[in-house]
C-alpha positions in Angstrom: -11.4 1.8 3.2 -12.2 4.6 5.2 -15.3 6.4 3.7 -13.1 10.0 3.5 -11.1 10.5 1.3 -8.1 13.4 1.7 -5.9 14.8 -1.3 -2.4 14.3 -1.9 -2.0 18.4 -0.9 -4.0 17.2 2.6 -0.9 14.3 2.7 1.2 16.9 2.4 0.5 18.8 5.3 1.4 15.9 7.8 5.0 16.1 8.9 6.3 12.5 9.3 9.5 12.3 10.3 12.3 9.5 11.9 13.7 10.5 15.0 15.8 8.2 17.7 14.2 8.1 21.0 17.2 9.4 23.4 15.6 8.8 27.1 12.0 7.2 28.0 10.4 7.4 31.3 7.5 5.8 33.2 4.1 8.2 33.2 2.4 6.8 35.8 -0.1 10.0 36.2 -1.1 8.8 32.6 -4.9 7.5 32.9 -4.2 4.8 30.2 -0.8 3.0 31.0 1.7 5.3 29.0 5.7 6.0 28.8 7.6 9.7 28.7 9.7 9.5 25.3 12.0 12.3 24.4 13.0 11.7 20.8 15.6 13.4 18.8 14.1 14.5 15.2 17.3 16.0 14.3 18.7 19.4 13.9 15.9 21.4 12.0 13.7 19.7 14.6 15.3 18.6 17.5 14.3 16.7 20.8 10.6 16.6 21.4 8.7 15.3 23.9 5.7 12.4 23.7 3.3 10.4 26.0 3.2 7.5 23.7 0.6 4.3 25.0 2.8 1.6 24.6 3.6 -0.2 27.3 1.9 -3.7 26.3 5.6 -4.5 24.7 7.7 -2.3 25.6 9.6 -1.0 28.4 11.7 2.0 28.9 15.2 0.2 29.2 14.5 -1.1 25.3 13.4 1.6 23.5 16.7 4.0 24.2 18.5 3.9 20.6 15.4 2.8 18.8 14.4 4.6 16.1 10.5 5.5 15.6 8.2 7.5 13.3 6.5 10.6 14.8 4.1 13.6 13.2 5.8 16.4 14.1 3.7 19.2 13.2 0.5 19.1 15.4 -0.3 21.5 18.2 1.1 20.2 21.6 -1.4 18.4 23.8 -1.8 18.5 27.4 -1.9 14.9 28.8 -1.7 15.3 32.6 1.0 17.2 33.6 3.2 17.0 30.5 2.5 18.5 27.2 3.1 15.7 24.2 4.5 17.6 21.4 4.7 14.5 18.9 2.7 11.8 17.8 4.8 8.7 18.0 2.9 6.1 15.4 2.0 2.7 16.0 -0.6 -0.4 15.0 -2.6 -1.9 17.3 -2.2 -5.9 16.9 -4.5 -8.6 17.3 -4.6 -8.5 20.8 -5.2 -4.5 20.9 -1.4 -3.7 21.7 0.2 -0.9 20.2 3.2 -2.1 17.3 5.9 1.1 16.6 5.9 2.3 13.5 9.4 2.4 12.7 11.9 1.9 9.5 14.2 -1.4 8.7 17.7 0.3 8.2 18.7 3.1 10.3 18.7 6.4 8.7 19.7 10.1 9.7 16.9 11.7 12.2 14.4 14.1 10.9 14.5 12.5 7.3 10.6 13.3 6.4 8.7 10.8 5.4 7.8 10.8 1.4 
């Protein structure tokens, strides 16, 4: 349990949506090994760029077409030469490597976590 709690209204401010990775590229300029992901979050949000430190388990070729979850309403963040527009969600495993958060069945891009 964390020391800080938030209200349900605070949680509702976080816009988490599902999207499909349409392009994945190496990101050699990143300080920590990362990939650049282009994620299609549907008509309302569009295709957004994300820098994701997921190279422990994922290569570019295995990511295209995969659905992931991301926070789409953070301010863009400059990471080296790119602006990361979304926070791609994942969890660290026992080895400290990131495992992507995703849905277990295909759903339309842009659906919001409820």
